[in-house]
C-alpha atoms as an extended CHARMM CRD file, in Angstrom:
* protein
*
       169  EXT
         1         1  MET       CA             12.3460000000       18.9100000000      -20.8460000000  PROA      1               0.0000000000
         2         2  ALA       CA             15.7330000000       18.9340000000      -19.1490000000  PROA      2               0.0000000000
         3         3  THR       CA             15.9860000000       18.1130000000      -15.4680000000  PROA      3               0.0000000000
         4         4  PRO       CA             17.9130000000       20.8280000000      -13.6120000000  PROA      4               0.0000000000
         5         5  THR       CA             21.0870000000       19.9160000000      -11.7870000000  PROA      5               0.0000000000
         6         6  VAL       CA             20.7410000000       20.5960000000       -8.0850000000  PROA      6               0.0000000000
         7         7  THR       CA             23.5170000000       20.6050000000       -5.5240000000  PROA      7               0.0000000000
         8         8  PRO       CA             22.1470000000       19.8300000000       -2.0430000000  PROA      8               0.0000000000
         9         9  ASN       CA             22.9840000000       22.0910000000        0.8440000000  PROA      9               0.0000000000
        10        10  PRO       CA             25.9370000000       20.4340000000        2.6200000000  PROA      10              0.0000000000
        11        11  ALA       CA             24.4560000000       21.5500000000        5.9570000000  PROA      11              0.0000000000
        12        12  THR       CA             21.6840000000       18.9590000000        5.6190000000  PROA      12              0.0000000000
        13        13  ALA       CA             22.2500000000       15.2180000000        5.6500000000  PROA      13              0.0000000000
        14        14  ASP       CA             20.0250000000       14.3410000000        2.6850000000  PROA      14              0.0000000000
        15        15  GLY       CA             19.5720000000       17.7430000000        1.0680000000  PROA      15              0.0000000000
        16        16  LEU       CA             15.7950000000       17.5060000000        1.5080000000  PROA      16              0.0000000000
        17        17  ASP       CA             15.6060000000       20.5430000000        3.7820000000  PROA      17              0.0000000000
        18        18  ASP       CA             17.2000000000       22.6590000000        1.0770000000  PROA      18              0.0000000000
        19        19  PRO       CA             14.6630000000       25.1540000000       -0.3270000000  PROA      19              0.0000000000
        20        20  VAL       CA             15.6070000000       24.0380000000       -3.8660000000  PROA      20              0.0000000000
        21        21  PHE       CA             13.8820000000       20.7110000000       -3.1790000000  PROA      21              0.0000000000
        22        22  ARG       CA             10.2700000000       21.9000000000       -3.1720000000  PROA      22              0.0000000000
        23        23  TYR       CA              7.4540000000       20.2150000000       -5.0200000000  PROA      23              0.0000000000
        24        24  ASP       CA              3.8230000000       21.0500000000       -5.7500000000  PROA      24              0.0000000000
        25        25  ARG       CA              2.4660000000       17.7040000000       -6.9200000000  PROA      25              0.0000000000
        26        26  ILE       CA              4.1500000000       14.3710000000       -6.2270000000  PROA      26              0.0000000000
        27        27  LEU       CA              3.1270000000       11.1910000000       -8.0330000000  PROA      27              0.0000000000
        28        28  VAL       CA              3.5810000000        7.9950000000       -6.0230000000  PROA      28              0.0000000000
        29        29  ALA       CA              3.3900000000        4.6700000000       -7.8510000000  PROA      29              0.0000000000
        30        30  ILE       CA              1.6380000000        2.1810000000       -5.5620000000  PROA      30              0.0000000000
        31        31  ASP       CA              1.4150000000       -1.6060000000       -5.4970000000  PROA      31              0.0000000000
        32        32  ASP       CA              1.2270000000       -4.0890000000       -2.6380000000  PROA      32              0.0000000000
        33        33  SER       CA              4.9850000000       -4.3780000000       -2.0650000000  PROA      33              0.0000000000
        34        34  ARG       CA              7.0930000000       -3.3530000000        0.9120000000  PROA      34              0.0000000000
        35        35  GLU       CA              9.1200000000       -1.1020000000       -1.3800000000  PROA      35              0.0000000000
        36        36  SER       CA              5.9530000000        0.7040000000       -2.4270000000  PROA      36              0.0000000000
        37        37  ARG       CA              5.0650000000        1.3670000000        1.2190000000  PROA      37              0.0000000000
        38        38  LEU       CA              8.5800000000        2.7130000000        1.8380000000  PROA      38              0.0000000000
        39        39  ALA       CA              8.2270000000        4.9670000000       -1.2290000000  PROA      39              0.0000000000
        40        40  LEU       CA              4.8870000000        6.2480000000        0.0480000000  PROA      40              0.0000000000
        41        41  ASP       CA              6.4110000000        7.0430000000        3.4530000000  PROA      41              0.0000000000
        42        42  ARG       CA              9.2110000000        9.0230000000        1.7950000000  PROA      42              0.0000000000
        43        43  ALA       CA              6.7700000000       10.8350000000       -0.5210000000  PROA      43              0.0000000000
        44        44  VAL       CA              4.5640000000       11.8280000000        2.4310000000  PROA      44              0.0000000000
        45        45  ASP       CA              7.6230000000       13.2590000000        4.1710000000  PROA      45              0.0000000000
        46        46  LEU       CA              8.5910000000       15.2300000000        1.0500000000  PROA      46              0.0000000000
        47        47  ALA       CA              5.0130000000       16.4450000000        0.5790000000  PROA      47              0.0000000000
        48        48  ARG       CA              4.8710000000       17.6970000000        4.1620000000  PROA      48              0.0000000000
        49        49  ARG       CA              8.1660000000       19.5460000000        3.7650000000  PROA      49              0.0000000000
        50        50  SER       CA              7.0410000000       21.0770000000        0.4600000000  PROA      50              0.0000000000
        51        51  ASN       CA              3.3760000000       21.6370000000        1.2600000000  PROA      51              0.0000000000
        52        52  ALA       CA              2.6650000000       19.4940000000       -1.8130000000  PROA      52              0.0000000000
        53        53  ARG       CA             -0.2390000000       17.2770000000       -2.7500000000  PROA      53              0.0000000000
        54        54  LEU       CA              0.1230000000       13.5530000000       -3.5020000000  PROA      54              0.0000000000
        55        55  ASP       CA             -1.2670000000       11.5900000000       -6.4170000000  PROA      55              0.0000000000
        56        56  LEU       CA             -1.3300000000        7.8520000000       -5.6660000000  PROA      56              0.0000000000
        57        57  LEU       CA             -1.4460000000        5.7340000000       -8.8120000000  PROA      57              0.0000000000
        58        58  LEU       CA             -1.9180000000        1.9990000000       -8.9810000000  PROA      58              0.0000000000
        59        59  SER       CA             -1.7050000000        0.5440000000      -12.4620000000  PROA      59              0.0000000000
        60        60  ALA       CA             -3.4100000000       -2.8240000000      -12.5150000000  PROA      60              0.0000000000
        61        61  VAL       CA             -2.5730000000       -5.2100000000      -15.3030000000  PROA      61              0.0000000000
        62        62  VAL       CA             -5.8420000000       -7.0680000000      -15.1820000000  PROA      62              0.0000000000
        63        63  PRO       CA             -6.6400000000       -9.9050000000      -17.6150000000  PROA      63              0.0000000000
        64        64  SER       CA            -10.2340000000      -11.0080000000      -18.1120000000  PROA      64              0.0000000000
        65        65  SER       CA             -9.6600000000      -13.6060000000      -15.4010000000  PROA      65              0.0000000000
        66        66  THR       CA             -6.6680000000      -14.6480000000      -13.3460000000  PROA      66              0.0000000000
        67        67  TYR       CA             -5.6450000000      -18.0480000000      -12.0550000000  PROA      67              0.0000000000
        68        68  TRP       CA             -4.9740000000      -17.8040000000       -8.2980000000  PROA      68              0.0000000000
        69        69  GLY       CA             -4.6020000000      -20.7630000000       -6.0070000000  PROA      69              0.0000000000
        70        70  GLY       CA             -6.3020000000      -23.3520000000       -8.1860000000  PROA      70              0.0000000000
        71        71  ALA       CA             -9.3410000000      -21.2930000000       -9.2010000000  PROA      71              0.0000000000
        72        72  PHE       CA            -10.0150000000      -18.5790000000      -11.7130000000  PROA      72              0.0000000000
        73        73  GLN       CA            -10.8020000000      -15.2310000000      -10.1380000000  PROA      73              0.0000000000
        74        74  PRO       CA            -13.1700000000      -12.9360000000      -12.0270000000  PROA      74              0.0000000000
        75        75  LEU       CA            -12.0510000000       -9.5070000000      -13.1640000000  PROA      75              0.0000000000
        76        76  GLU       CA            -14.1820000000       -7.8140000000      -10.4990000000  PROA      76              0.0000000000
        77        77  SER       CA            -12.3250000000       -9.5140000000       -7.6430000000  PROA      77              0.0000000000
        78        78  ASN       CA             -8.9510000000       -8.3960000000       -9.0790000000  PROA      78              0.0000000000
        79        79  GLU       CA            -10.1420000000       -4.8090000000       -9.3550000000  PROA      79              0.0000000000
        80        80  LEU       CA            -11.5690000000       -4.9670000000       -5.8410000000  PROA      80              0.0000000000
        81        81  TYR       CA             -8.2010000000       -6.2020000000       -4.5620000000  PROA      81              0.0000000000
        82        82  TYR       CA             -6.3230000000       -3.3660000000       -6.2920000000  PROA      82              0.0000000000
        83        83  ALA       CA             -8.8950000000       -0.8100000000       -5.1240000000  PROA      83              0.0000000000
        84        84  ASN       CA             -8.4090000000       -2.0170000000       -1.5420000000  PROA      84              0.0000000000
        85        85  VAL       CA             -4.6080000000       -1.7290000000       -1.8340000000  PROA      85              0.0000000000
        86        86  LEU       CA             -5.0000000000        1.8250000000       -3.1110000000  PROA      86              0.0000000000
        87        87  ARG       CA             -7.6070000000        2.7120000000       -0.4850000000  PROA      87              0.0000000000
        88        88  ALA       CA             -5.3480000000        1.4440000000        2.3160000000  PROA      88              0.0000000000
        89        89  ALA       CA             -2.4080000000        3.4500000000        0.9810000000  PROA      89              0.0000000000
        90        90  ALA       CA             -4.4920000000        6.6350000000        0.8170000000  PROA      90              0.0000000000
        91        91  ALA       CA             -5.8790000000        6.0300000000        4.3210000000  PROA      91              0.0000000000
        92        92  SER       CA             -2.3310000000        5.8030000000        5.7030000000  PROA      92              0.0000000000
        93        93  VAL       CA             -1.5310000000        9.3500000000        4.5690000000  PROA      93              0.0000000000
        94        94  GLU       CA             -2.1300000000       12.0400000000        7.1820000000  PROA      94              0.0000000000
        95        95  GLY       CA             -1.7720000000       15.7830000000        6.8820000000  PROA      95              0.0000000000
        96        96  VAL       CA             -1.2580000000       15.8540000000        3.1110000000  PROA      96              0.0000000000
        97        97  PRO       CA             -3.8790000000       16.2780000000        0.3670000000  PROA      97              0.0000000000
        98        98  VAL       CA             -4.0890000000       13.0080000000       -1.5650000000  PROA      98              0.0000000000
        99        99  THR       CA             -5.9420000000       11.8390000000       -4.6600000000  PROA      99              0.0000000000
       100       100  SER       CA             -6.0220000000        8.1710000000       -5.7250000000  PROA      100             0.0000000000
       101       101  TYR       CA             -6.0640000000        6.8270000000       -9.2580000000  PROA      101             0.0000000000
       102       102  LEU       CA             -6.6650000000        3.1890000000      -10.2460000000  PROA      102             0.0000000000
       103       103  VAL       CA             -5.7750000000        2.6430000000      -13.8860000000  PROA      103             0.0000000000
       104       104  ARG       CA             -5.2680000000       -0.3450000000      -16.1610000000  PROA      104             0.0000000000
       105       105  GLY       CA             -2.3380000000       -1.1570000000      -18.3740000000  PROA      105             0.0000000000
       106       106  ASN       CA              1.4150000000       -1.0100000000      -18.5180000000  PROA      106             0.0000000000
       107       107  ALA       CA              2.5450000000        0.5640000000      -15.2500000000  PROA      107             0.0000000000
       108       108  ALA       CA              5.4700000000        2.5400000000      -16.6630000000  PROA      108             0.0000000000
       109       109  GLN       CA              3.3410000000        4.0160000000      -19.4510000000  PROA      109             0.0000000000
       110       110  ARG       CA              0.5230000000        4.9420000000      -17.0830000000  PROA      110             0.0000000000
       111       111  ILE       CA              2.9120000000        6.5610000000      -14.6010000000  PROA      111             0.0000000000
       112       112  LEU       CA              4.5510000000        8.6550000000      -17.3250000000  PROA      112             0.0000000000
       113       113  GLU       CA              1.1800000000        9.6350000000      -18.8340000000  PROA      113             0.0000000000
       114       114  HSD       CA             -0.1910000000       10.6670000000      -15.4420000000  PROA      114             0.0000000000
       115       115  ALA       CA              2.8690000000       12.7540000000      -14.5510000000  PROA      115             0.0000000000
       116       116  GLU       CA              2.5920000000       14.6080000000      -17.8560000000  PROA      116             0.0000000000
       117       117  LYS       CA             -1.1920000000       15.0490000000      -17.8170000000  PROA      117             0.0000000000
       118       118  TYR       CA             -1.4240000000       16.3280000000      -14.2310000000  PROA      118             0.0000000000
       119       119  GLY       CA              1.8110000000       18.3200000000      -14.0760000000  PROA      119             0.0000000000
       120       120  CYS       CA              3.5140000000       16.2410000000      -11.3860000000  PROA      120             0.0000000000
       121       121  ASP       CA              6.9730000000       17.5740000000      -10.6350000000  PROA      121             0.0000000000
       122       122  LEU       CA              8.3260000000       14.4400000000       -8.9180000000  PROA      122             0.0000000000
       123       123  ILE       CA              7.6910000000       10.7170000000       -9.3110000000  PROA      123             0.0000000000
       124       124  VAL       CA              8.3710000000        8.4950000000       -6.2980000000  PROA      124             0.0000000000
       125       125  MET       CA              8.3150000000        4.7180000000       -6.5820000000  PROA      125             0.0000000000
       126       126  GLY       CA              9.6820000000        1.5950000000       -4.9820000000  PROA      126             0.0000000000
       127       127  SER       CA             11.9680000000       -0.8960000000       -6.6390000000  PROA      127             0.0000000000
       128       128  ARG       CA             12.3790000000       -4.5250000000       -5.7400000000  PROA      128             0.0000000000
       129       129  GLY       CA             16.0320000000       -4.3210000000       -6.7900000000  PROA      129             0.0000000000
       130       130  ARG       CA             16.0420000000       -7.2700000000       -9.1580000000  PROA      130             0.0000000000
       131       131  ASN       CA             19.3890000000       -8.0790000000      -10.6500000000  PROA      131             0.0000000000
       132       132  ARG       CA             20.0510000000       -7.0830000000      -14.2620000000  PROA      132             0.0000000000
       133       133  ALA       CA             19.3620000000      -10.5250000000      -15.7220000000  PROA      133             0.0000000000
       134       134  VAL       CA             15.9640000000      -10.8230000000      -14.0370000000  PROA      134             0.0000000000
       135       135  ALA       CA             15.0730000000       -7.2270000000      -14.8890000000  PROA      135             0.0000000000
       136       136  ALA       CA             16.0090000000       -7.8570000000      -18.5340000000  PROA      136             0.0000000000
       137       137  LEU       CA             13.6840000000      -10.8550000000      -18.6880000000  PROA      137             0.0000000000
       138       138  LEU       CA             10.7800000000       -9.4730000000      -16.6690000000  PROA      138             0.0000000000
       139       139  GLY       CA             11.2290000000       -5.7750000000      -17.3070000000  PROA      139             0.0000000000
       140       140  SER       CA             11.6010000000       -3.0920000000      -14.7110000000  PROA      140             0.0000000000
       141       141  THR       CA              8.9280000000       -0.4620000000      -14.2250000000  PROA      141             0.0000000000
       142       142  SER       CA             11.2540000000        1.8030000000      -12.2590000000  PROA      142             0.0000000000
       143       143  HSD       CA             13.9620000000        1.5180000000      -14.9170000000  PROA      143             0.0000000000
       144       144  ALA       CA             11.5280000000        2.4010000000      -17.7030000000  PROA      144             0.0000000000
       145       145  VAL       CA             10.1320000000        5.3810000000      -15.7840000000  PROA      145             0.0000000000
       146       146  LEU       CA             13.5690000000        6.6240000000      -14.7420000000  PROA      146             0.0000000000
       147       147  HSD       CA             14.8180000000        6.7130000000      -18.3240000000  PROA      147             0.0000000000
       148       148  ALA       CA             11.6890000000        8.1840000000      -19.9460000000  PROA      148             0.0000000000
       149       149  ALA       CA             10.4090000000       10.6950000000      -17.3710000000  PROA      149             0.0000000000
       150       150  SER       CA             10.6170000000       14.4110000000      -18.0380000000  PROA      150             0.0000000000
       151       151  VAL       CA             10.6250000000       15.1190000000      -14.2740000000  PROA      151             0.0000000000
       152       152  PRO       CA             12.8560000000       13.8600000000      -11.4450000000  PROA      152             0.0000000000
       153       153  VAL       CA             12.2670000000       10.2760000000      -10.2840000000  PROA      153             0.0000000000
       154       154  LEU       CA             13.0500000000        9.1120000000       -6.7580000000  PROA      154             0.0000000000
       155       155  ILE       CA             13.4090000000        5.3330000000       -6.5040000000  PROA      155             0.0000000000
       156       156  ILE       CA             13.2540000000        3.7740000000       -3.0490000000  PROA      156             0.0000000000
       157       157  HSD       CA             14.8250000000        0.3820000000       -2.3630000000  PROA      157             0.0000000000
       158       158  ASP       CA             14.2240000000       -1.8450000000        0.6280000000  PROA      158             0.0000000000
       159       159  GLU       CA             17.2780000000       -1.3540000000        2.7850000000  PROA      159             0.0000000000
       160       160  ALA       CA             16.8460000000       -4.5920000000        4.7270000000  PROA      160             0.0000000000
       161       161  PRO       CA             19.4350000000       -7.0910000000        3.5010000000  PROA      161             0.0000000000
       162       162  ALA       CA             18.1840000000      -10.5370000000        2.5560000000  PROA      162             0.0000000000
       163       163  ARG       CA             19.0800000000      -13.3020000000        4.9820000000  PROA      163             0.0000000000
       164       164  CYS       CA             19.7170000000      -16.8840000000        3.9360000000  PROA      164             0.0000000000
       165       165  GLU       CA             16.6880000000      -18.1070000000        5.8940000000  PROA      165             0.0000000000
       166       166  ASP       CA             14.4740000000      -15.6640000000        3.9560000000  PROA      166             0.0000000000
       167       167  ILE       CA             15.3170000000      -17.2660000000        0.6180000000  PROA      167             0.0000000000
       168       168  PRO       CA             13.0060000000      -20.1590000000       -0.2930000000  PROA      168             0.0000000000
       169       169  ALA       CA             14.7210000000      -23.4870000000       -0.8350000000  PROA      169             0.0000000000
């Protein structure tokens, strides 16, 4: 499906008040990052303006056990952690209908499948803004979703510049 070309109303700073930018169901990809929280904030704002509902999706890549801090953590504790992240995100949303989904597997695939299955007309997600070399090695969920989605994708980056003292030695 082709994504329509939209020219924002020049009378608005970001074009988001333009009546062309209206959504019914917005999918927000959630994790425990700052960028994810920024994406959720933006999606809530868009949902309020559009009278849309939000679908929060957290895709947990959960092995049978995970090594954290010198001890193996059982699968149940990982799922509890992810469930708590998702629960906290949903609890932070006010004035917008929200449904939460905790799924397992490749995040990009699950996001694309959910958007298609539930008829989401916008995907909003954060991006850590890795450089190309790191993204090529580790993969980029936002990049994969952006290039494969049949609906518009809004990617939110952390706008705070890194300071030298924030970079570990």
